[in-house]
Each structure stands twice: as C-alpha cells, then as structure tokens.
N, C-alpha and C positions, 0 to 999 in steps of 0.2 A: 353211637358216643354213647362211652357209660355214663354219665353226667348234663352233659349238654353246658357246662358250666364255660363262664367265657376264656376262661385258664384250659382248659380241653381244647377248646374253639383252634387258640391261639397255638398251641405246642401242635396239631394234629395238623395243622396249614404248613407249617415246616417253620414256625417266625421263631424269632429270638425273646423267650416269654421275662417278661418285669415284673417279679412279687417286689411289696414294701410290706414295712413292719408297722403296723399301728397298736401301740400299748395302752391299753384299758386305763385310766387313770384310779388313786384310789377314793372313790367319791360312790353317793346315790347320785349326783346328779349326770345326764348321757352330753352335757354340755363341751366337756372335754373331747369328747368320739365327737361333734361334731364338725368340732376348732379344726381336727388334725384330717376329719375327712374332709373338707375344705381345702384342707391345704392341699394332703394329697391325689384330691380326682385329678383324671387322667393322665396321670405319672406311671400308673405301673396298671397292668390286665387283672389281677387281682391284689388285695393287702390281707395279709396276717394279722388276726387277733389271736395277739396273744394272751395265756389263760391261766394266770397267775403269775408273771412272771418271776424268776428269782424266790420265787413259796410266799412270796406275800400276797395280802388278799389283798385283790383288787373289783372292778367290773365286769362281771364273768365274762366269757367270751362268746357266750351265747347270747347277753340281749345287748352286747361291742355288732355282732355280727348282725342281728338282726334290725339294729338300729342301721346298718351298712346300706344290706337289701333294701330296707324304707326310704334311703336316700339315692337310690338308684347305681349306687358300688357293690361288684361281687367280693366276699370276704372269703377269705380261706379259714375256716375256726381250729382253730388249736384245741385239742384233747389230752389232756397228760392224765396218765395211768395213777398216778400219783395220789391224787382225790377222790376217786369212783372204783368203787368194783363192776366187773362184766355189766351187774344188772345195768346200775345207776347210769354206763356209760352206753348203754345201745336205748336205752330210754332218754337219753338228751341228745341222744342222733337222732331217732323219729323225730323229737320235738323239735329241733330246729332244720330237721328238713321238708317237716310240714308248712315252714318257714319260708321256706326258698332255697336257703340255703345248701350248696351243691360240692362245695372240698371243705376235707376234713383233713388236717395233718394229725397224724399217732404220734404220742412223743410220751417221755417217762415222765416228762417235766423236773426242775432242779428240785433235788434234796433240800428238802424244810433245815435242816442245818444252815443252809446255805442263807437263808432267809434273815436275819441276823447281822445286815452288812452295814457300815456308814452309820446313817442318824436313823434307822429303822431297827424297831425292838424284831419284828418279825415274828415267828412261830416256831423256833428250834425244837418245841418238844411237841410239836404235831404230834401227833400216828402218821405214818403214811400206809397206801393200800398197797398200790404192784398189784392186786389181785391177778392181772396177766401184762406182759411186758408191753413193748410197743408194737414187734413185732407181730405177737398174739393178735395186738387189736388191732394191724393193716388185715389178718386173717379174718377176724368177725368181721368187719366192717364189709370186705368180701362175701362174705358167708352170706349176710343178707342184702348186698346190690343181687346177686349172681344167683344166688337160691333161691332169697325170697327167705330164708331160715334165721331166727335166732341160734346165737352162739350153740345152743344146747341142744335144735330140734326144731321148736316151735313156728309155726308159719306166721311170716306178715303180711298180712292182708295187700298191704302198697308200700314193698318193698321203697327201701330210701334210694334214688341216684345219687351215687356219691363219684365224686373226684379222688380218691384216694390219695394223701399224701405222710411222706416221711422224712427223718431227719437225717442226718447224717453228719458223723465227723472222721472224717478220709486221715487225719494225720495224730490219732488221738493212739496211745499205747493201751493194749497193743500192736502195734501199728500193719503189722502181716495179718491181723484179722478181720481188719478195717473193711479192705473190700468183699472177704465172703459175708461178713453182716452184711454189710449191703444189696449184696445174691439175696442172702436172706428173708429180706424185703422186700423187692420187687420179686421173690418167689410167691411170699406171703401175700401180694396183693398193692402194693405199694407205686400208684401211676404214675407219680412225682416224688421225684427229692429233693433237699434244700438244705443244703450241706453246714455245717461250722463256717464264721469265720474265715478268708482262705486271703492272708498275707504275704504267705511263702507261697509264692505261683510257681517256683519251680518244682519245689515237694510237690503241691497237690499235680501241677502237669505228669510227675511220675506216677503216682498213685493209680489216675487216670487210665494211663497204661494199661496197668492192670485189669483197669475196668474192662475196657476196651478188648485189653485177649481175652478176659471170659463172657464177652457177648452181654455183658449188665445195660450201658448205656442204648443198646435197641430196645430192651424190655420194660426201662422207668425213664423219662426224663430228668437230667442229673441239674438242675439251679443252686450256682456256686453263692455260697456265703458273703455277700460284700457287707461287714459290720462299717462305718463310717468314722474313722479315726478325728478325735476334739482335742487329743494333746500329746504329749510325749509321756504324761505318765497315764493317758489312758492304755498307749500300747507299750508300756512297761507292766501295766497291772496284768493286763488280756494273756502276754507273754510268759508270766511268772504265776498268773495262777488260774485262769482259764486251760481246763482239757481242752486239747486236741491243738490249738491256737500257738502258732509261732512265728513271733515276727520277728522279720531281718533287721538288725543291728542299722544298716542305710536307712531303714522306713524312719524309726526311731530321729537321728540324726538331724533328719532333716528341718525338725521342728524345733522354732525358738528355746535357749536356754533366759529363764530369768532370775539375775543375780540376786543372791539375799537383800532384803531391806531396801529391794529396787521401789520405786516411785508405784504410787496406784496409778498411774498416767503410764509408765513402763511395763508396769503389768497387764492393763487392758489393750495395749497395740501388739502383747507376745500374745494375748488370748485370741484379737481377731485377725494376728497373724495366720496361728494356728489353724485355727479355724478352716482360712481358704486353702494351708494347706494341706487338714486335714477332707477336704473335697476333690483336693488337687490329686492325692492319692488316691480316691475312692474310685475318681475316673480311671486313670493308668488302672487298677486292677479289673474293673469291667473289659477294659481294653485289651487289657491280657489273657483274662481267662476266656474271653470270646472267641479267640484265635485257638484253642485249645481242645481236639476232636472230642466228643458227645459231649461238651456242655449245653444243652439247649437254652442256656436265660440264664438271671441273676435274680438273689434273691439279698436286695440293699434293705438293713436294718440302719435309724438312724439314733435306735435309743433315746428317745425324751428328746430329739433333734430332728423333727418331720420335717421344720424346714426347710432344711439343708439338701431332702432330699430329690425336688423340681430340679434347682439350679444342676444337680450331680446326672439325673436322667437325662436331661437338652442336654450341659456338655459332654455328654458317652454318645450323644447322636443317637438316644432311643427316642425319639419323640419323632413325629404323632403315634400312640401308639396303634396295633394294625386292629381291623375294621373286621371280624368273619363271621 
C-alpha cells in the first residue's frame, strides 16, 4: 500500500468507490464542518475538503481535514497551486501527514477572477502563484513519498505516506488533448482521478474509450464527478459558464418552470419538486457511469447541499460502504 488510506484500500479491493465533497465555511468556527461531517458520515469512503473553492477565503482545507481525522472520518485534502509556491506546498503536505492525512488531491484551483460572483466580492485582484502546475505537483508528491526527497532534492527524514489524486475535465477544449493530459497526470504519479461533473454520459463514455485505448484506466483509478443539480437555472449556468460541462437539453427540461409573477406557494412547490428531480438525476447519472468500463467510482458534489448526498447514495444502491 502506498498510503494505507481507506480510499486506497477500497479501490485496491476492487470495490466501486464513493467520495463526497465537504465545503468549509467562510468562518473561524469549525461548527459548520462538524455539522456537515455528521450529515455525510458513513455515506462515502473518503470526503473531499475543498481548498478555498471559487477562490473565496474559507476555513483552510488542512484545518478542516484535521477535524475530519479527529472525528473518525477520512479526508481527501485538496491542495491548490494557485495560492502556494513549491516550498509552502511541501511544508503543508508534511504538516498534514503529521496529523494522519493520507489522501491529497492536486489541483490548480479556480482563478481568482472567478471569485467575485453573486453576492460575494471575493479577491479578483489577488496575485496568484502557480509556481508549479497540477501535473508537476503530482510528481512532487510522488517524489516525496517514493524517494523521500523534496522537489529540490533534500532528504526527508520521515517521508509522507500519500494516496495522490488529481482532477480531470474530460470534455473541455481542446477536446483532443484531454486524454493526453490525463495520461500525463497518471505518469506523474496520480493514483486516482476525480473528474469534472458529468451530465452528458454518452460523450463521457466516448472519451473513456480513448482512455481505455491508452490503458490509462489501468494506471489510475477514475472517479466520475456527479454534481447534484438543484434547478434548471443551475444546469443552464453550468452549461454556459463552466468549462468542460455539457448539459443535455432533456435534463434541463425535466425541471418545472415557474411563471413570472407566480405566488410564493407556487415557487416553493416548484423548488421542492426541482430538488427531488435533481436528486433523481444524480442517481441516474451514477447508475449510468457505473456501467462504463474503466470507471472505478464516483465523486458526489452537493455544493452546499450536503444533506442530499445520503439520499442519493442510498437510492443508487451504494450503501453500506465496504469495510476493508
């Protein structure tokens, strides 16, 4: 075993893995993390702790991941290259591993220009770092783990035991480069992959054919991203604004339309119906991607709707989670 993490054990045993996302709050209190922990407990093999998602300041991924460790749950700590140079990244990794964190997802992170969205002001003028990219970060973590050396070549007295992850957007432009980039991440050291949200399963299945042709699925475990839709508006936004996300029209049309000037009761009923439809769509997507050869699991993202995840996991027949 590379790390001995529960996620690694589940995948090595050949089980269909489940990870779920937990977003830290914009707060110095850990109570919201603890609340979300209890909602999600037992419904996944490991739980992603986002690292200032959408480039907005939030409780740190390291602190939140430590809270999960202390609460008897296994985190997947996200580490962005947006906010740290290679010195800070490696120091944070050593510190995280000292607390028993074993899974790390290497990502670039959302560009800071995206942070000023909706009611949030964010930090669109912040200076990013990007000293290394996410592929290079995978290689750095692998070198630390397997060779006991820092990126600069200095020896590490007690090397970190890590299960290294990376993100992948299979349907983004330039489309022909997507599988090649995935192969580079696997070569650099990614033990598992979590994809961008998949709504167009047919298109994703076609990409997975290319993945199998290169044998990449045999070198890294691929977990398909399932972003739970809450409304037609959310799907329209993602289809128009989120790179690599394509939403078929038939999914959007399944949600109820609210007429202009509708009563509060009509809006409430439409919201409740929309949420039920969104959860059903998530279950259907899980069932469909599970049939694709080379898919080793799913990564479920409730996006501030964690309470929907237990219902979805149960309805998809993914409980109880295996004990390994």
